[in-house]
C-alpha positions in Angstrom: -22.8 -17.0 22.4 -19.2 -16.5 21.0 -17.2 -19.5 21.5 -14.5 -17.0 23.1 -17.1 -16.2 26.1 -17.4 -18.5 29.1 -19.9 -16.8 31.6 -18.7 -18.7 34.8 -15.2 -18.2 34.4 -14.1 -14.9 35.0 -10.6 -15.3 35.9 -9.1 -13.1 38.4 -5.7 -12.8 37.0 -2.9 -11.0 38.9 -3.6 -7.8 36.8 -7.5 -8.2 37.1 -8.0 -8.4 33.3 -11.5 -10.1 32.8 -12.1 -12.6 30.1 -12.8 -11.8 26.6 -16.4 -11.0 25.3 -17.9 -11.9 22.3 -16.1 -10.1 19.4 -14.3 -7.4 21.7 -11.3 -5.4 20.6 -8.2 -5.4 22.6 -8.6 -1.7 22.9 -12.2 -2.6 24.6 -10.8 -5.3 27.1 -7.9 -3.2 28.3 -10.5 -0.3 28.7 -13.0 -2.6 31.1 -9.4 -3.5 33.1 -8.6 0.3 33.5 -12.3 1.1 34.9 -12.1 -2.1 37.3 -9.3 -1.0 38.6 -10.6 2.5 39.1 -7.1 4.2 38.5 -7.7 7.6 37.3 -4.6 7.8 35.1 -4.6 6.4 31.9 -1.1 6.1 31.3 -0.8 3.7 34.5 -2.7 1.3 32.6 -0.5 2.0 29.5 2.8 1.8 31.3 1.7 -1.7 33.2 0.4 -3.7 30.3 2.0 -1.8 27.3 5.5 -0.8 28.8 4.8 2.9 28.0 2.5 5.8 28.9 0.5 5.8 25.8 1.0 2.8 24.3 -1.9 0.3 23.4 -4.3 3.3 23.6 -4.6 3.2 20.0 -7.6 1.9 19.5 -7.3 0.8 15.5 -3.7 -0.1 15.6 -2.2 -0.6 18.9 1.5 -0.9 19.6 3.6 -3.0 22.2 1.5 -6.1 22.0 4.7 -8.1 22.6 5.1 -6.8 26.0 1.2 -7.1 26.7 1.6 -10.9 25.8 4.6 -11.1 27.8 3.1 -9.5 30.9 -0.3 -11.5 30.7 1.5 -14.5 30.3 -0.6 -15.2 27.0 -3.5 -15.9 29.0 -5.1 -13.7 26.0 -3.6 -15.5 23.2 -0.3 -14.8 21.4 0.6 -11.6 19.7 -0.4 -13.2 16.1 -4.2 -14.3 17.4 -4.8 -10.9 19.3 -4.1 -8.9 16.3 -5.6 -11.2 13.8 -8.9 -11.3 15.7 -9.4 -8.4 18.3 -8.1 -5.7 15.8 -9.3 -4.2 12.3 -5.9 -5.0 10.8 -7.1 -8.1 8.9 -9.3 -5.7 6.8 -6.3 -4.0 5.2 -4.2 -6.9 4.6 -6.0 -9.5 1.8 -5.4 -6.9 -0.8 -1.6 -6.4 0.3 1.2 -9.5 0.0 2.5 -11.8 2.4 5.6 -9.5 3.2 3.5 -6.6 3.6 1.3 -8.3 6.1 4.5 -9.7 8.3 5.4 -6.2 8.4 2.2 -4.7 9.6 2.0 -7.6 12.1 5.8 -6.8 13.4 4.8 -2.9 13.5 2.2 -3.5 16.1 4.1 -6.0 18.4 6.8 -3.6 18.8 6.6 -0.4 20.9 5.7 1.9 17.9 4.0 1.2 15.0 6.0 4.0 13.2 4.8 4.5 9.1 2.3 1.4 9.4 -0.6 3.5 8.3 1.3 4.9 5.6 2.4 1.6 4.3 -1.4 0.2 4.5 -2.4 3.3 2.2 -4.1 4.9 4.8 -2.9 8.7 5.1 -2.7 8.8 1.5 -6.4 7.4 0.6 -8.4 10.8 1.7 -10.7 8.5 3.4 -9.3 9.6 6.8 -6.7 8.1 9.1 -8.8 8.9 12.3 -11.1 5.3 12.5 -13.9 6.5 15.1 -14.8 4.5 18.0 -18.7 3.4 16.9 -21.2 1.3 18.7 -24.9 0.3 18.3 -27.4 1.6 20.7 -29.5 -1.4 21.0 -26.0 -3.5 21.4 -24.9 -0.9 24.4 -28.7 -1.8 26.0 -28.1 -5.6 25.4 -24.3 -6.0 26.4 -25.2 -4.3 29.8 -28.2 -6.5 30.6 -25.9 -9.5 29.7 -22.6 -8.7 30.7 -23.1 -5.6 33.1 -20.8 -3.7 30.9 -20.9 -2.0 27.3 -18.1 -2.5 25.2 -16.5 -2.2 21.7 -17.2 -4.8 18.8 -14.6 -5.3 16.6 -17.2 -5.7 13.8 -18.3 -2.0 14.3 -15.0 -0.8 13.9 -14.2 -2.0 10.4 -14.0 1.1 7.9 -16.8 0.9 6.1 -19.2 -0.6 8.6 -21.9 1.7 9.8 -24.3 -0.4 10.2 -25.0 -3.4 12.8 -25.6 -6.4 11.0 -27.5 -7.8 14.2 -30.2 -4.9 14.8 -29.8 -2.9 11.1 -29.3 0.1 12.8 -27.2 3.0 12.1 -23.7 3.1 14.4 -23.2 6.1 16.6 -20.0 7.6 17.0 -17.8 8.3 19.6 -15.3 11.3 18.8 -13.8 11.8 21.5 -10.5 10.3 20.6 -10.2 11.1 16.9 -10.9 14.9 18.0 -7.9 14.8 19.9 -9.8 15.2 23.2 -9.4 11.7 25.0 -7.0 10.7 22.8 -4.8 8.6 24.9 -7.6 7.2 27.2 -9.3 4.1 27.8 -13.3 4.4 26.9 -16.2 2.4 26.9 -19.3 3.2 25.2 -21.7 6.0 26.9 -25.0 6.5 24.9 -24.8 10.2 26.2 -21.6 10.7 24.5 -22.4 8.7 21.3 -23.8 10.8 18.7 -25.1 9.9 15.0 -23.1 10.4 11.8 -23.9 14.1 9.8 -27.1 12.9 8.3 -29.7 10.1 8.2 -29.6 7.7 5.1 -31.6 4.6 3.7 -30.5 1.4 5.1 -30.0 -0.4 2.0 -27.3 1.5 1.0 -25.2 0.7 3.5 -26.0 -3.0 4.3 -24.3 -4.4 1.4 -20.7 -2.2 2.5 -20.9 -3.5 6.2 -21.6 -7.1 4.7 -18.2 -6.7 2.4 -16.4 -4.9 4.9 -16.9 -7.7 7.7 -16.2 -10.3 4.9 -12.8 -9.1 4.1 -11.8 -8.9 7.7 -13.3 -12.4 8.7 -11.0 -14.1 5.7 -9.0 -16.8 6.8 -5.6 -15.9 8.2 -3.0 -15.7 5.4 -5.4 -15.2 2.9 -3.8 -12.6 -0.2 -5.6 -11.8 -3.0 -3.8 -11.7 -6.3 -4.4 -8.8 -8.0 -4.8 -9.9 -11.5 -7.5 -12.5 -10.5 -9.6 -9.5 -8.8 -9.3 -7.4 -12.0 -10.6 -10.7 -13.9 -13.3 -10.9 -11.6 -14.0 -7.1 -11.9 -14.0 -7.3 -15.8 -16.1 -10.2 -16.0 -18.7 -8.5 -13.6 -18.4 -5.3 -16.3 -18.7 -7.3 -19.5 -22.1 -8.7 -18.0 -23.3 -5.5 -17.5 -22.3 -4.4 -21.0 -19.2 -1.7 -19.9 -16.9 -3.3 -22.0 -16.3 -2.9 -25.6 -16.1 -6.0 -28.3 -12.5 -5.4 -28.1 -12.5 -5.9 -24.5 -11.6 -2.2 -23.5 -13.3 -0.5 -21.0 -16.3 1.7 -21.8 -14.8 4.2 -19.3 -17.2 7.5 -20.0 -20.4 5.0 -19.3 -18.5 3.3 -16.3 -17.5 6.7 -14.7 -21.4 7.8 -15.0 -22.6 4.9 -13.3 -20.1 4.6 -10.8 -20.5 8.4 -10.1 -24.4 8.1 -9.6 -23.5 5.1 -7.1 -21.0 7.2 -5.1 -23.6 10.1 -4.9 -25.4 7.7 -2.6 -22.7 8.7 0.0 -22.4 12.2 -0.3 -22.9 13.1 3.4 -21.2 10.0 4.6 -17.9 9.8 6.6 -16.5 8.1 3.5 -17.3 10.8 1.0 -14.1 13.1 1.1 -12.8 10.0 -1.1 -15.3 9.6 -3.4 -15.7 11.1 -6.8 -17.0 14.1 -7.2 -17.6 14.1 -10.6 -17.9 11.8 -13.7 -14.3 12.9 -14.9 -13.2 12.3 -11.2 -14.9 8.9 -11.5 -12.9 7.8 -14.5 -9.6 8.8 -13.2 -10.2 6.5 -10.2 -11.8 3.6 -12.2 -8.7 4.0 -14.6 -6.2 3.5 -12.1 -7.8 0.8 -10.5 -9.2 -1.3 -13.0 -6.1 -1.2 -15.9 -3.1 -1.6 -13.5 -3.2 -4.2 -10.3 -2.5 -2.2 -7.3 -1.4 -3.2 -3.7 -1.3 -0.2 -2.6 -4.9 1.1 -2.7 -6.7 1.4 0.4 -9.4 -1.4 0.6 -11.9 1.0 1.0 -12.0 1.4 -2.7 -12.2 -2.0 -3.2 -15.2 -2.5 -1.0 -16.9 0.2 -2.9 -16.4 -1.2 -6.2 -17.4 -4.6 -4.9 -20.5 -3.1 -3.2 -21.4 -1.4 -6.9 -20.6 -4.5 -9.2 -21.7 -7.3 -7.0 -23.9 -6.2 -4.2 -22.9 -9.3 -2.2 -19.4 -10.5 -0.5 -20.4 -14.2 -1.5 -21.2 -13.0 -5.3 -17.7 -11.6 -5.1 -15.8 -14.5 -3.9 -17.6 -16.6 -6.5 -16.4 -14.5 -9.2 -13.1 -14.2 -8.0 -12.3 -18.2 -7.6 -14.0 -18.7 -11.0 -11.0 -16.2 -12.4 -8.6 -18.1 -10.1 -9.9 -21.4 -11.3 -9.8 -20.3 -15.2 -6.0 -19.3 -14.8 -4.0 -22.2 -16.4 -1.4 -23.6 -13.7 1.9 -22.6 -14.2 4.3 -24.7 -16.2 7.0 -26.7 -14.4 9.5 -24.4 -12.9 12.8 -24.7 -14.4 16.2 -24.8 -12.8 17.3 -21.9 -11.1 19.8 -19.8 -12.6 21.8 -20.3 -9.2 21.6 -24.2 -9.8 22.7 -23.8 -13.2 25.9 -21.5 -12.5 26.8 -23.9 -9.6 26.5 -26.9 -11.8 29.0 -25.1 -14.8 31.5 -24.1 -11.6 32.0 -27.9 -10.8 32.5 -28.4 -14.8 35.0 -25.4 -14.9 36.9 -26.4 -12.1 37.4 -30.2 -13.2 38.4 -28.8 -16.7 41.0 -26.4 -15.2 42.5 -29.4 -13.1 42.8 -31.3 -16.0 44.9 -28.7 -18.0 47.0 -27.7 -15.0 47.6 -30.5 -12.8 46.9 -33.6 -15.3 48.6 -31.8 -18.7 45.5 -32.6 -20.6 45.1 -30.4 -23.9 42.2 -27.9 -24.0 40.5 -30.3 -26.6 40.9 -33.5 -24.3 39.7 -31.6 -21.1 36.6 -30.6 -22.8 35.9 -34.4 -24.0 36.7 -35.4 -20.8 34.5 -32.5 -18.8 31.5 -32.9 -21.6 31.8 -29.3 -23.3 32.3 -28.1 -26.7 36.4 -27.3 -27.3 35.1 -23.9 -28.3 33.6 -23.2 -24.5 37.0 -25.0 -23.3 39.2 -22.6 -25.2 37.5 -19.7 -23.6 37.7 -21.0 -20.1 41.5 -21.6 -20.8 42.0 -18.0 -22.0 40.4 -16.9 -18.8 43.0 -18.5 -16.9 45.8 -17.2 -19.0 46.2 -20.0 -21.5 46.6 -19.3 -25.0 45.3 -22.1 -27.3 46.9 -22.2 -30.8 44.4 -22.1 -33.8 43.3 -24.2 -36.3 40.8 -22.8 -38.2 40.3 -22.7 -41.9 38.5 -19.4 -41.7 40.8 -17.0 -39.7 43.8 -16.3 -41.5 46.7 -14.3 -40.2 45.2 -11.2 -42.1 41.6 -11.6 -40.9 43.0 -12.1 -37.2 45.1 -8.9 -37.1 42.0 -6.6 -38.7 39.5 -8.2 -36.3 42.0 -8.1 -33.4 42.4 -4.1 -34.0 38.5 -3.2 -34.4 37.8 -5.4 -31.3 40.4 -3.6 -29.3 38.9 -0.1 -30.7 35.7 -1.1 -29.5 33.7 -1.5 -32.5 30.4 -3.4 -32.7 30.3 -7.1 -33.3 27.9 -6.6 -36.0 30.2 -4.1 -37.8 33.3 -6.2 -37.5 31.8 -9.0 -38.8 30.4 -7.0 -41.9 34.0 -5.7 -42.2 35.9 -9.3 -42.1 33.4 -11.8 -43.8 33.0 -13.8 -41.0 29.7 -14.6 -38.5 29.4 -12.8 -35.4 29.5 -16.3 -33.3 33.0 -16.6 -34.9 33.9 -13.4 -33.2 32.5 -14.1 -30.0 34.7 -17.2 -29.9 37.8 -15.5 -31.2 37.3 -12.8 -28.3 36.6 -15.7 -25.6 39.6 -17.7 -26.6 42.5 -15.0 -26.9 43.8 -14.0 -23.5 42.2 -10.7 -22.2 40.6 -9.7 -25.4 37.1 -10.2 -24.2 38.0 -7.7 -21.3 39.7 -5.1 -23.4 36.6 -4.9 -25.6 34.3 -4.8 -23.0 36.3 -2.2 -20.7 36.4 -0.3 -24.8 32.9 -0.3 -25.1 31.4 0.8 -21.8 34.0 3.7 -22.5 32.7 4.6 -25.9 29.2 4.3 -24.2 30.0 6.6 -21.3 30.8 9.5 -23.6 27.9 9.2 -25.7 25.6 9.3 -22.7 27.6 12.0 -20.8 27.4 14.1 -24.6 23.8 13.5 -24.7 22.9 14.5 -20.9 25.1 17.6 -21.5 23.0 18.0 -24.9 20.1 18.2 -23.0 20.8 20.5 -20.5 22.2 23.2 -22.9 18.3 23.2 -23.9 16.4 22.5 -21.2 17.9 23.0 -17.8 15.8 25.9 -17.1 12.9 23.6 -17.0 14.7 21.6 -14.4 16.0 18.1 -14.0 12.6 16.4 -13.7 12.0 17.6 -17.6 15.5 16.7 -18.7 14.9 13.1 -17.2 11.7 12.6 -19.3 13.4 13.7 -22.4 16.2 11.4 -21.8 15.0 8.6 -19.3 17.3 6.0 -21.1 20.4 8.5 -20.5 19.7 9.1 -17.2 19.1 5.7 -16.4 22.5 4.5 -17.8 24.1 7.2 -16.0 22.6 6.7 -13.0 23.7 2.9 -13.1 27.0 3.2 -14.4 28.4 6.7 -14.0 26.5 8.1 -11.2 29.4 10.1 -9.3 30.1 12.3 -12.5 26.1 12.7 -13.3 25.6 14.0 -9.5 28.4 16.1 -9.9 27.1 17.6 -13.5 23.7 18.1 -11.8 24.7 20.2 -9.1 25.8 22.5 -11.7 22.1 22.7 -12.9 20.2 25.7 -11.1 17.3 24.3 -9.1 14.0 26.0 -10.0 11.5 27.0 -7.7 8.4 25.1 -8.2 4.5 26.5 -6.6 1.9 23.9 -6.0 0.2 23.0 -9.0 -2.4 20.4 -7.5 -5.5 20.8 -8.6 -8.1 21.0 -5.9 -11.9 21.9 -6.6 -12.4 24.6 -4.0 -16.1 25.6 -4.8 -17.1 21.6 -4.9 -15.1 21.1 -1.4 -16.8 24.2 -0.2 -20.3 23.2 -1.3 -20.0 19.8 0.3 -18.5 20.9 3.4 -21.0 23.6 4.1 -23.8 21.2 3.6 -22.2 18.6 6.2 -21.6 21.6 8.6 -25.2 22.5 9.0 -26.2 18.7 8.7 -24.1 18.2 11.6 -25.4 21.4 13.5 -29.0 20.3 12.7 -28.4 16.8 14.2 -26.6 18.1 17.4 -29.4 20.7 18.0 -32.1 18.1 17.6 -30.2 15.8 20.6 -29.6 18.8 22.6 -31.7 21.9 22.3 -30.8 23.7 25.4 -27.3 23.9 25.0 -25.6 26.0 22.4 -23.4 24.7 19.6 -20.0 25.2 20.3 -17.4 24.9 17.5 -15.8 22.1 19.9 -19.3 20.1 19.4 -18.8 20.6 15.6 -15.4 19.3 15.7 -16.1 16.3 17.7 -19.0 15.4 15.3 -17.2 16.5 12.1 -13.5 15.5 12.5 -12.7 16.2 8.7 -13.3 19.8 9.5 -10.3 20.5 12.0 -8.1 20.2 9.1 -10.0 22.0 6.6 -11.1 24.8 8.5 -7.4 25.8 8.5 -8.1 26.9 5.0 -11.3 28.6 5.7 -10.5 31.6 3.3 -10.8 29.3 0.5 -14.2 28.0 2.1 -16.7 30.9 1.9 -19.8 29.1 2.3 -19.0 27.0 5.0 -17.1 30.2 6.8 -20.9 31.7 6.6 -22.3 28.6 7.6 -20.0 28.7 10.9 -20.7 32.2 11.1 -24.5 31.7 11.3 -24.5 28.7 13.6 -21.6 30.0 16.2 -23.3 33.4 16.0 -20.3 34.9 14.9 -19.0 38.0 12.9 -18.4 36.7 9.2 -14.8 36.8 9.8 -12.4 33.9 9.9 -13.9 31.5 12.5 -10.7 29.7 13.1 -8.8 32.7 14.9 -11.8 32.3 17.4 -12.0 28.6 17.9 -11.0 28.8 21.6 -13.6 31.6 22.7 -16.4 29.3 20.9 -16.4 26.7 23.4 
């Protein structure tokens, strides 16, 4: 029994909120409170506990937790502990860094999570941003017998978990929230409103995936994987499976073939939308994940790769720790640049004080401070003190030629070659002559600016019809220098370049998408018919059981097989089903 559950301690607080149940989510706790209160309005509970009519009702990433902690007087833990133990956010953090994690905690503590799902890589992952509420049928019965109420288990809600680890049963899904029907309601598991996922599947396919997903979520707080060590663990496993060349490169075609065959097991599962649909697509996904450490990747992609390569969470952890241990300890950290500069400033101030206040010569002041005389001459010139030279190399004629070339902005190498002296001599001379270094620097910037402007104008003459993006690709260094050093001119000039209109060049395999969605629709309809023979199948039922259909049906004109399947299932004419969605129910 969970240590958080105390059977003889159901405190009746001022708000009548019951105690935590084992592995319960925050959303479930408040849903039980809502039911105990008998309030027909979900917004009342949200306002009372979270300070807003719709706050807290997000079962995956609830907002307003600071308000909840304050109003409950921390009876259920502080904000950090509730997020870490009672929400699914910890699943998304180990492959991020500390700053991303802190930002995510702060977002859930605030009144609005803002762009949290985007920053976690959920919206761009194609795995779907709606995390359906899930429950095990045996857990529902057991919970009612033990605690007199069925509730939502945190482990069941984790992305990638589709199997109850205690009963080895597929989880059932409540689509009332993800379909929008009860989006801002407080719900508890009800077997009459739970349905299986769209097609039966072998249990062994999901057992490892669920175990690994739970393992990621239950890592100690503050655990963040080093992307390089994760990559090393993957590479080591690929090597043991003969998927690397003798030189250590990926056998990408072989890897893609094996990963694609592995991914085909999940063809009818809720996560199938983001998995490779061909060996070519698998090669692209694996290439992105393996060749460059990425922190913006949805953790479900890592979960799938770990399931494919290791089949076990413990095996992956062992491989990761071995990679971590094999990395040599970082060398002693040198003094920071700031410390070095601060120490130099102390010496410089002491040097200037000796010259100005105590009448030291530059040479004597340099000896007193402990610096080279040439450095002292440079510092003296910075404060407007000119020092007479006694150089055996630099006669009057050489100094005159050198000064003229420096003021004209010539390159140091060219000056050294012309005058027959070293570059170091030129550098010392520039620093020791008052104002000479500044003149040379300003002239060099002016020369570089004219050159880069000319380069950008030349690119515009030849490639402006292709757009600024193409010009940037062809002249990336020119654009970068102008953007950093001459941005106002660059922006003004770019405004004169006519903008080109671009179409949507995204490459979507609509035929493959249509075939997959058609199969999903027919399988979902069969599942609904088997569970409820008497009632007709409506489009609303299909949308509840297959949430991804809601977005794709808007492009039904590109999905003829799916359109045909919907027409047959709903007994509608073979025209655009989406236009008749309101009459179908």
